[in-house]
N, C-alpha and C positions, 0 to 999 in steps of 0.2 A: 664602615666606609667612612672616608673623611668628608668634611663639609665641601672641599674642593671637588671630590669625586661626585657628590650630590649635585653640585652647581653644574658640572659638566653634563650630567644626565639630564638635567632641566633643559638644556640647549639642544640636545639631540637624542635620538632614540638610543636606548641601551642595546648594545650589540653583544653577539655571543663571546667576542673577546673579552669584554668587561666581565662577563660571568666567569670566564676561564682564569681571569687574573685573580678575582677574589676567592675562587675555589682552589687556585694553586694547581690547575691542571691545564692541558691544551685545549684549544676550541674544538678540535675533532672529538675529544673525550666528552666534552659538553654535549655536542650534537648527538653523539652515540647514545648518552645516558638518556637524553630527551626522546629520542626517536625509538631506541631499542635498548630498554632499561635492563633487559635480561643478559645484556652482553656487557654490563659493567659491574664491578664489584659493588656490593651494597653499601660499604662504608664511603666509597668514592662518590656513588650515585646521591647519598644523603647530603654529602658536603656541596655537591652540585645543586641541589634542590635548596639548600640553605642559601647559597650564592644567588640563585635565582629569586628567591623571596626578598633578599637584601637589595638587589639591584632594580627589581621591578621589571626583569626581562619578560618579554612576551614572544612566545614562539609564533614566527609567521610561517605556517606550513605551506600556504600557497607560494610564497616567495622561495622557500626551501625546494618545493617541487620543481618550480621552473629553472632554478639554478642547477640542480642536480640531475633532473630528467627522471628521478625516482620518486614517485608521489606516494603519500601515506593517505591520501583522500579517496573516499569511496562515495560517489555521487549517488543519491537515491531520489529519483523522480517520483513523485506522488501525484495522482490525479487530483486528490483533494485532501488536504491535511487535517480538516475537520471531520471527515467521514470516519465514524467509529469502526466501520468494516475494515479500512485500511489502517487505522489506528493500531489495531491488534496485530497486524502484519509488521507494522513499523516497530512495534515492541520486540518482536521476534528477531527482527534484524538488529536491533540495538543490543539485545542480549547475546546474540552471536558474536558481536564484535567487542564486547566488554573485555577489558584487561588485554587487549592486543594493541599493537603500535598504530593501528589505523584509526583514522577519523571519518565520521559520517557527515556529509553535507547534504541537506534536504532542499528540494526545489519543488514547487507546485507547478504542474504543467496543464491542469485543467482536462477538459473533455474534447477540446477541438483540436484538430491537426494543426491549424495555424499557431495556436498558443504553444503546442508541443514543440513546433519546429524552432520558434523564437527562443524559448527557455533552454531547450537543449543546446542549441548553437551558442548561447550566451555562456553556458557553463563549461562547454568542452575545452575552451582555451586554457582552462586551470589544469589540464592534463591529469585528470583522475586516475587512480590506479585500476579502478574498476567502477562499473555503472550497474545500478539495480533499477528496474522500472516496476512499480505496482500496477502493472497492466501490460498488456501486449502492445508494443509499438506500432501505431497506425500508419504514420506517414512514411512513404516509400523513401523520401529524401533523408529522413532521420534514420531509417533502418540503414540505408547505405553509408551514412556519415559515421555512425557509431561502430558499424561493421568494419570500417577502415582503420579503427584505432589500435587494433592489435592488442586490446585489453579484455578481461573477463566482462562479460555482459550477462545478466539475468534478467528475463522477464518473468511476470508474475500474473496471477488472478485471471487466467484465461488459458486457452489452447490455440496452438498454431502448428501446423505440420512442418513448417520451416523457420524455426526460432534463430534470432541472430546468432546465439551462442547456446546459452542454457535457458532452461524454462521450469518454472515451479508453478503449477496451476490446476485447472479442472476444466472440465466441458461444460459450459453453458448450456449447450444443446441438451447434454444428459440431464442437467438440472430441470430445464424446461420440461422435459419429457416425463420426469418424476411427478412434478406437479400437475401437469395435464392428466396423466393416468388418475392421479389422486382425486381430482375434480370431478372427471368423468365417472369413476366408480362410485362416487357419492351421489351421483344423479344430478349434479348441477348442469344447466343446459344454457342459461343466458350469461355467458361468461365474459369477463373483461380482463385484459391485461393493461397495467399501468406502469410505465418506467421508461428507460432508455430503450430506443428502438434501432440504434444503428451499433454496428461492430458487435461486441458482446451482447448487447440487448437483442440484436437481430438473430443472433445464434440462439438466445434464450427463447425467443417468440417462436422460432421455427420448432424447436424441441417441445415447447408447450403445444403447439398445434398438432404435432405428430403423436404426443401422449393423449390428447383429447381425441384423436381420430381413432385411437385404439379401442375406444368405449363408445364410439358412435357419437361423440359430442364435437362441437366446433368453437372456435373463438369468435364471439359476436362482435366485439368492439375492442379498439386498441386506443388507449388514451396516452399520448406520447408525453414523457417528462424528461426531456434532456438536460444535461449540465448538473451542477451542484444542487441538491434538494434536501430539505429539512422536514421536520415534523409538520410545520405549518403548510408546507407543500402537500403533504398527504391529507391533510384536512380539507383543503381546497380541492385536491383531486377527488376525493369522495363526493364532494357536492356537485362538481363537474360531471362526475360519471352518472350519479343518480339523475341529474338534470337531462343528460343526453339519453340515458336508458333506464327509465324508472323501474322496469320489471328486472333489472339486473339481479341475479342470485348468488354471484360469486366474483371475487376480484383477487387477481394475483398481481401484487405489487413487486417491482424489480428490487426493492431494498426492504429491509425490516423497519427502517426509519419511516418510509412512506406507509407501511402498513400500521405502524403505531399511530401515526397521524390520523389515518382513517378510522381506526378503533376509538380515538378520542372524539372524533367528530360525530361518529355514529351514535356514541352515547349521549352526546350534546343534543342530537336530533331524535332521541329515542327509537332509533332503528336497531332492532334486535340482532345481534351478531352470536352464533350464526343462523339464528331463526328466520330473519328476513334475508340478510346478505352475509355470506361466507367471505372472510378475509385471510389471505396468506401473504408472507413476506419472503425475503431472500437473504441469507447472510448468516443465520444462526446466532444472533447476539444473545449473550446469556440472560439478559433480564427479560427476554420476551416470554420466557417460560413462567414468570411471575406476575404477568399482566392478568387482568380480568375483563374478558377472557383471555386465556393464553393463546399466543400467537403461533400458528402452524407456520412452519418456515423450512427452508432448505439450508442445511448445516454445511458450512465451509469452514475448514481448519485453518482460520487466518493466521493464528499465532505460529501454527507449526509450519505454515508455508513461509513465513518470514524467517523463522529460525532456520529452516532448511536452505533458504535462498542464501542467507548470510554465511552459513557453514560452507556451501558450495563455493561461494565467492572467495572465502578464507583459503580453502583448500587450493584453489587456482592461483591466488596470489602467493601462496607458499610453494608453488611448483609441484603440488601433489595432484594425483589423478582424481577425476570425479566419475564415480562408477556409473552414476544415472544422471547424465546432464539433462534429460528431459524427465521430470516427475510430476505425474498427474494423481491428484488426490480425488478420492471418491466424494461424490455429494450423497448426503443422506437426508431423508425427508423426516422431519420432526412433526408428527401429526398431533395436534393439540386441540383445543376446545373451539377456536375460532372457525374451524371447518367441520366440526362433528356434525353427525347426523343420527 
């Protein structure tokens, strides 16, 4: 490109017309090559890509969506981007969309309904082609708002009898019941739950109580842990629980991360696990099998859930039918050293 052309680019943003001029094609061909590369001859596409590199053109997918009304943006709302449980699902979604013309936009919505409402309302004006939630949408106003968009919606990591559109998840109540039955059958009787206590946390607790009741046991104490939590929180929770209930003999944590923190703190305090206190988690993170002691946990197929959610979304975006719009994964108990007797 001439120095005059470079000088013009310095004064204004490079437009698709500039790329077309350099590549010797029409602006429509440039747009098609960048949005739907499989619909353009390989030789033409390579010429256009070379022109993009030469001109420094940057595709503004948001502006294109607003102009055309046809978006290639799929928005993924994540409760917590740093949570490794959700990270595995996100990777599954990313892999599902690889080599497609769609682009993923991630937004963190936290664990409160107010934050969820604000973030979702801020993102919807970008007119996404579809929306994925790594959770079941809580706020009634949010459910109503996204339900009116007439676009594919996928909810994940939970269960609801009336999903907005599609759902890929599991029953927290069934998971809690499995762990309650396991604790009761092992003879634990001074039992604590520590983790989220609302929405899916409440479902988990209800199932946990039901499983304990099957064996004649009961939940003695609930230690609430709302919001985003890390390993240090699990360590502190272990201290708080033993301070409130010194004779506690088993703790079920709502996430593997909290359980790992508790294991570390127990070692620091020379509290034998499972000799004095049994500890279990939730989520099935791979490395929990390699801890000492290894952590008993409830296994969730996080990656497969994300991959399946992404594929369901893609099918709908392509106008294809989805055979199972509601897909529940089974939960399995991984019994390990931390609850052995």
